[in-house]
C-alpha positions as a printed Julia matrix, in Angstrom:
447×3 Matrix{Float64}:
   0.0     0.0     0.0
   1.26    3.49   -0.9
   2.26    5.42    2.26
   0.11    8.43    1.36
  -2.96    6.24    0.83
  -2.15    4.29    4.0
  -1.99    7.52    6.02
  -5.32    8.72    4.66
  -6.91    5.3     5.17
  -5.69    5.2     8.77
  -7.22    8.6     9.51
 -10.46    7.56    7.81
 -10.72    4.39    9.89
  -9.82    6.2    13.1
 -12.26    9.04   12.52
 -14.97    6.65   11.36
 -14.81    4.75   14.66
 -14.19    7.72   16.93
 -17.08    9.76   15.56
 -19.5     7.11   16.83
 -18.01    7.15   20.32
 -17.96   10.96   20.28
 -21.61   11.27   19.25
 -22.72    8.86   21.96
 -20.7    10.89   24.46
 -22.41   14.09   23.27
 -25.98   12.78   23.48
 -26.32    9.72   25.73
 -25.74   11.69   28.97
 -28.74   13.87   28.12
 -30.93   10.76   27.78
 -29.56    9.62   31.13
 -30.23   13.03   32.72
 -33.77   13.12   31.31
 -34.56    9.67   32.75
 -33.09   10.81   36.09
 -35.24   13.95   36.02
 -38.32   11.8    35.38
 -37.4     9.68   38.41
 -36.99   12.74   40.64
 -40.35   14.17   39.48
 -42.39   10.93   39.6
 -40.47    8.78   42.1
 -40.98    5.88   39.69
 -38.24    3.34   40.43
 -38.22    2.17   36.79
 -36.77    5.53   35.77
 -34.11    5.19   38.47
 -33.12    1.77   37.14
 -33.1     3.12   33.59
 -30.85    6.01   34.65
 -28.4     3.61   36.28
 -28.4     1.28   33.27
 -27.75    4.11   30.84
 -25.06    5.61   33.11
 -23.07    2.38   32.87
 -23.3     2.54   29.08
 -22.15    6.17   29.18
 -19.17    5.17   31.31
 -18.17    2.35   28.96
 -18.35    4.54   25.87
 -16.68    7.47   27.64
 -13.67    5.27   28.42
 -13.56    3.97   24.85
 -13.88    7.47   23.41
 -10.99    8.62   25.59
  -8.81    5.85   24.15
  -9.77    6.49   20.52
  -9.47   10.27   20.95
  -5.98    9.94   22.42
  -4.98    7.71   19.52
  -6.25   10.31   17.05
  -4.24   13.09   18.65
  -1.07   10.99   18.28
  -1.96   10.13   14.69
  -2.14   13.81   13.73
   1.47   14.27   14.74
   2.72   10.92   13.47
   1.04   10.96   10.07
   0.8    14.69    9.26
   3.86   16.45   10.73
   3.88   19.03    7.94
   0.35   20.01    8.86
   0.85   20.09   12.63
   4.08   22.09   12.34
   2.16   25.06   10.94
  -1.42   24.44   12.1
  -0.71   23.53   15.72
   0.02   27.08   16.94
  -3.01   28.41   15.06
  -5.82   26.02   15.93
  -4.39   24.55   19.11
  -6.76   26.54   21.36
  -9.93   24.45   20.73
  -7.93   21.27   21.38
  -6.68   22.71   24.69
 -10.21   23.71   25.69
 -11.47   20.29   24.63
  -9.01   18.77   27.08
 -10.48   20.93   29.85
 -14.02   19.86   28.9
 -12.86   16.23   28.9
 -11.55   16.48   32.47
 -14.75   18.16   33.64
 -16.69   15.34   32.01
 -14.5    12.73   33.74
 -15.01   14.33   37.16
 -18.76   14.74   36.64
 -19.28   11.15   35.51
 -17.37    9.92   38.57
 -19.57   12.01   40.85
 -22.69   10.75   39.1
 -21.81    7.04   39.14
 -20.85    7.0    42.82
 -23.1     9.78   44.12
 -26.33    7.82   44.58
 -27.67    8.35   48.14
 -24.58   10.47   48.96
 -25.25   13.86   47.34
 -28.22   16.18   47.36
 -30.56   14.7    44.72
 -30.55   17.79   42.52
 -26.79   18.24   42.74
 -26.48   14.59   41.75
 -28.8    15.2    38.79
 -26.74   18.25   37.8
 -23.59   16.11   37.74
 -25.25   13.87   35.16
 -26.42   16.88   33.16
 -22.89   18.31   33.34
 -21.56   15.11   31.76
 -23.76   15.92   28.77
 -22.8    19.61   28.64
 -19.07   18.89   28.79
 -19.39   16.08   26.23
 -21.28   18.42   23.93
 -18.65   21.12   24.43
 -15.87   18.63   23.62
 -17.55   17.7    20.36
 -18.16   21.3    19.34
 -14.57   22.31   20.11
 -13.13   19.49   18.01
 -15.5    20.42   15.17
 -14.22   24.02   15.45
 -10.7    22.73   14.74
 -11.96   20.73   11.77
 -13.95   23.73   10.53
 -10.72   25.74   10.51
  -9.3    23.26    7.99
 -12.29   24.03    5.75
 -12.26   27.76    6.4
  -8.76   28.81    7.54
  -8.68   32.07    9.47
  -6.73   33.8    12.21
  -3.41   34.26   10.39
  -1.75   35.85    7.38
  -0.07   33.58    4.85
   2.86   35.47    3.33
   5.62   33.88    1.27
   4.92   30.45    2.72
   4.97   31.76    6.31
   2.09   31.86    8.83
   2.18   35.22   10.59
  -0.05   37.48   12.74
  -1.67   34.46   14.41
  -4.98   35.07   16.18
  -6.17   31.84   17.91
  -9.59   33.3    18.8
 -10.34   34.23   15.2
  -9.04   30.83   14.09
 -11.36   29.0    16.48
 -14.43   31.06   15.6
 -13.88   30.77   11.86
 -16.72   31.14    9.38
 -17.37   27.4     9.2
 -17.43   26.52   12.9
 -21.05   27.43   13.66
 -22.66   25.73   10.61
 -20.54   22.6    11.13
 -21.02   22.49   14.9
 -24.77   22.99   14.59
 -25.24   20.3    11.96
 -22.94   17.89   13.79
 -24.83   18.36   17.07
 -28.23   17.84   15.48
 -26.95   14.78   13.6
 -25.52   13.34   16.82
 -28.9    13.6    18.55
 -30.6    11.97   15.56
 -28.08    9.13   15.22
 -27.81    8.29   18.91
 -31.55    8.63   19.48
 -32.39    6.21   16.68
 -29.66    3.75   17.74
 -30.87    3.63   21.37
 -34.53    3.52   20.35
 -33.79    0.63   17.97
 -32.08   -1.42   20.68
 -34.97   -0.94   23.11
 -37.54   -1.61   20.37
 -35.86   -4.98   19.81
 -35.96   -5.74   23.53
 -39.63   -4.73   23.7
 -40.37   -7.27   20.98
 -38.94  -10.01   23.22
 -41.74   -9.26   25.74
 -39.38   -9.09   28.71
 -39.04   -6.08   31.03
 -41.55   -4.38   28.77
 -42.27   -1.35   30.98
 -38.55   -0.67   31.42
 -37.77   -0.85   27.71
 -40.92    1.03   26.72
 -39.94    4.02   28.83
 -36.41    3.86   27.44
 -37.71    3.59   23.88
 -39.98    6.62   24.17
 -37.28    8.84   25.68
 -34.79    7.83   22.97
 -37.37    8.23   20.21
 -38.16   11.75   21.43
 -34.5    12.75   21.17
 -34.26   11.04   17.76
 -37.18   13.09   16.48
 -35.56   16.35   17.6
 -32.51   15.41   15.55
 -34.42   14.09   12.55
 -36.62   17.17   12.16
 -33.78   19.54   12.98
 -31.36   18.03   10.46
 -32.89   19.65    7.32
 -32.71   23.07    9.01
 -29.12   22.69   10.21
 -28.23   21.08    6.88
 -29.57   24.1     5.03
 -27.35   26.39    7.14
 -24.34   24.14    6.48
 -25.02   23.9     2.73
 -25.29   27.68    2.34
 -22.0    28.03    4.19
 -20.31   25.48    1.91
 -21.68   27.22   -1.19
 -20.14   30.49   -0.05
 -16.74   29.2     1.15
 -16.15   26.0    -0.85
 -18.16   26.17   -4.08
 -16.13   23.31   -5.57
 -17.26   21.02   -2.74
 -20.9    21.95   -3.37
 -20.41   21.22   -7.08
 -18.94   17.8    -6.22
 -21.81   17.02   -3.82
 -24.29   17.59   -6.62
 -21.99   16.42   -9.46
 -22.7    19.83  -10.96
 -20.33   20.3   -13.9
 -21.5    23.43  -15.71
 -22.02   26.89  -14.21
 -25.63   27.9   -14.71
 -28.48   29.98  -13.38
 -31.53   28.16  -12.08
 -29.43   25.05  -11.3
 -31.22   21.77  -10.74
 -31.01   19.7    -7.55
 -29.73   16.24   -8.48
 -31.1    13.08   -6.86
 -29.16    9.88   -7.45
 -27.3     9.37  -10.7
 -23.85    8.19  -11.74
 -21.29   10.97  -12.37
 -19.24   10.72  -15.56
 -16.24   13.0   -15.08
 -14.94   12.55  -18.62
 -18.18   13.63  -20.25
 -19.09   16.09  -17.51
 -22.58   14.73  -16.92
 -24.66   12.69  -14.46
 -26.39    9.63  -15.86
 -29.73    8.29  -14.66
 -30.3    11.16  -12.22
 -33.57   12.79  -11.23
 -33.21   16.55  -11.59
 -35.49   19.02   -9.83
 -35.25   22.31  -11.76
 -33.96   25.46  -10.01
 -34.02   23.9    -6.52
 -30.22   23.89   -6.06
 -30.08   27.62   -6.83
 -32.82   28.23   -4.27
 -31.14   26.12   -1.6
 -27.85   27.96   -2.12
 -29.14   31.53   -2.09
 -32.96   31.56   -1.65
 -33.22   32.63   -5.28
 -34.5    30.19   -7.92
 -32.52   31.97  -10.65
 -29.17   32.49   -8.89
 -25.96   31.24  -10.46
 -24.25   28.1    -9.15
 -20.66   27.45  -10.16
 -19.88   24.14  -11.85
 -16.82   21.93  -11.56
 -15.53   22.97  -14.97
 -14.89   26.47  -13.6
 -12.15   25.07  -11.35
  -8.72   23.62  -12.22
  -8.94   19.87  -12.69
  -6.15   19.22  -10.19
  -8.28   20.84   -7.47
 -11.27   18.58   -7.98
 -12.1    16.25   -5.1
 -13.09   12.63   -5.93
 -16.45   13.5    -7.49
 -18.09   10.06   -7.31
 -17.2     9.52   -3.63
 -18.48   12.93   -2.56
 -21.65   12.69   -4.65
 -22.58    9.17   -3.49
 -21.85   10.04    0.15
 -24.07   13.12   -0.11
 -26.88   11.07   -1.68
 -26.6     8.44    1.08
 -26.82   11.13    3.73
 -29.89   12.69    2.1
 -31.61    9.31    1.61
 -31.27    8.12    5.19
 -32.09   11.57    6.51
 -35.39   11.56    4.61
 -36.16    8.01    5.77
 -35.65    9.02    9.41
 -37.89   12.07    8.96
 -40.61    9.78    7.59
 -40.22    7.38   10.53
 -40.39   10.35   12.88
 -43.61   11.52   11.23
 -45.15    8.07   11.66
 -44.13    8.06   15.32
 -45.74   11.45   15.95
 -48.93   10.39   14.17
 -49.14    7.19   16.2
 -48.35    8.99   19.47
 -51.15   11.51   19.04
 -53.74    9.63   16.99
 -52.98    5.88   16.94
 -51.5     4.95   20.31
 -52.26    1.28   19.69
 -49.56    1.31   16.97
 -46.83    2.04   19.54
 -46.77   -1.59   20.73
 -47.26   -3.25   17.36
 -44.47   -5.47   16.07
 -44.35   -3.77   12.66
 -43.89   -0.4    14.38
 -41.09   -1.67   16.62
 -39.44   -3.47   13.7
 -39.35   -0.18   11.82
 -37.23    1.35   14.58
 -35.14   -1.8    14.85
 -34.32   -1.64   11.13
 -33.55    2.09   11.51
 -31.02    1.49   14.33
 -27.94    2.19   12.15
 -29.54    4.74    9.82
 -28.43    7.8    11.78
 -24.83    6.66   11.96
 -24.78    5.71    8.29
 -25.97    9.24    7.46
 -23.44   10.7     9.9
 -20.51    8.79    8.42
 -21.64    9.76    4.93
 -21.84   13.41    5.97
 -18.31   13.36    7.36
 -17.14   11.7     4.13
 -18.6    14.67    2.25
 -16.84   17.09    4.61
 -13.42   15.46    4.5
 -13.21   14.01    1.0
 -14.92   17.09   -0.43
 -12.05   19.25    0.88
  -9.42   17.25   -1.02
  -6.79   17.76   -2.35
  -6.36   20.26    0.51
  -5.67   19.58    4.18
  -5.88   23.35    4.82
  -8.32   24.55    2.2
  -6.62   26.63   -0.46
  -3.28   26.75    1.4
  -1.71   23.34    2.05
  -2.26   20.18    0.03
  -2.73   16.89    1.85
   0.16   15.29   -0.06
   2.51   18.0     1.26
   1.57   17.36    4.89
   2.11   13.59    5.07
   5.06   12.12    6.95
   8.12   11.12    4.89
   8.63    8.06    7.1
   8.16    4.72    5.26
   6.08    1.75    6.37
   2.87    3.62    7.19
   0.81    0.66    5.99
   1.92   -1.3     9.06
   0.69    1.51   11.29
  -2.61    1.36    9.39
  -2.97   -2.39   10.04
  -2.06   -1.95   13.72
  -4.48    0.89   14.42
  -7.27   -0.84   12.5
  -6.78   -3.94   14.66
  -7.01   -1.79   17.79
 -10.27   -0.16   16.7
 -11.81   -3.49   15.73
 -10.77   -4.87   19.12
 -12.28   -1.86   20.92
 -15.53   -2.36   19.03
 -15.71   -6.02   20.0
 -15.03   -5.16   23.64
 -17.79   -2.53   23.58
 -20.29   -4.99   22.08
 -19.39   -7.55   24.75
 -19.74   -5.07   27.63
 -22.98   -3.53   26.38
 -24.54   -6.95   25.77
 -23.62   -7.91   29.31
 -25.27   -4.76   30.63
 -28.45   -5.53   28.69
 -28.54   -9.06   30.09
 -28.25   -7.64   33.62
 -31.37   -5.46   33.27
 -33.68   -7.99   35.06
 -31.29   -8.42   37.99
 -29.83   -4.95   38.45
 -32.02   -2.29   36.89
 -35.69   -3.24   36.49
 -37.51   -3.11   39.86
 -40.63   -4.71   38.36
 -38.74   -7.94   37.59
 -38.83  -10.86   40.01
 -35.07  -11.43   39.62
 -34.42   -7.86   40.79
 -36.55   -8.35   43.92
 -34.97  -11.72   44.68
 -31.5   -10.19   44.48
 -32.49   -7.33   46.79
 -33.96   -9.74   49.36
 -30.75  -11.77   49.41
 -28.62   -8.68   49.79
């Protein structure tokens, strides 16, 4: 394997795994805190058990995310020394602040796990809520650093030198808010659907039904917030991309020719040689409207840019289509859930309804991974957009493919460990977490 390709593949694998752990860390504590709040308001012991069960899952994934995040920070220096040499002093601030948020999260999760019956109940609840706030802050700060790569700011680039560095301006670059907003909404959608799908499956097994029903409805509520918010945050992100990175927008839509009243492309197979998209469904003027709220505005095509600055068109276009497809599917599922909740409550316990959520378990994360593929691959061939090419930042050290194999093995191992631990937690629900189960009561009597 070519060292450059191995380095990019290693970062892709690492980010692909870590983004899942990060999103769970951003959202799962809020589900936990909501269940805890319900317990404090209703004194229903099922909510207390649910809070404890979810808190153990948060702890497991927090530990895993810490490992994968640490690995990523080392990879940036090992694989991309040319990038870190210049970028480190400029966008280092969000990484430093992310470290602070991480330590706050670690302290808060320790207080929460071991604070039952020891702290004031509302202080204890706040500790759980603080886990969510610090996890959310960590995610947003890391996205700010990534946004800087798409919209570099906070320095002057003169004769190959980076001068007049302003870390604050670099952190709050033009891309950080659109990216952070869309990432946060997507995280709620993905994690909500994943958790709801797991509990829907367990509801279908007809065991601990009340416990899993309450869990399912909380998770589904968070999933709906993300699903219905995604088109709005996506619109903000797309307008930002159109303004800052028009070539990325053109690649997303496989839009080759500059034109007014540009069509929005659904599906299709891009043909870069002929400059066309085969078998696509085109909706006239919609792309122009989405970009600038004007049906007749001009949208730049790929042919207006040098060919050596084109990203891989097919990869970006297919990833964008995948993201859109699964996003629309989740919106439709969310609409069905709302209809059933308000008008057809008998549907909520039907097998077909629960199977729908079970099938949708991975949809949010598929859309999320596709969206990050658009973000990262769509920026190529640049690692710092318009300033430094990715090929110029890679390490000159040979043998990177072995590092790729090693890190891939670690991430696969981490995933297997997580699956084992989470399955064990699920199996312990009757004994440890569900007070309505006979096994739970028997255990308490013995203790």
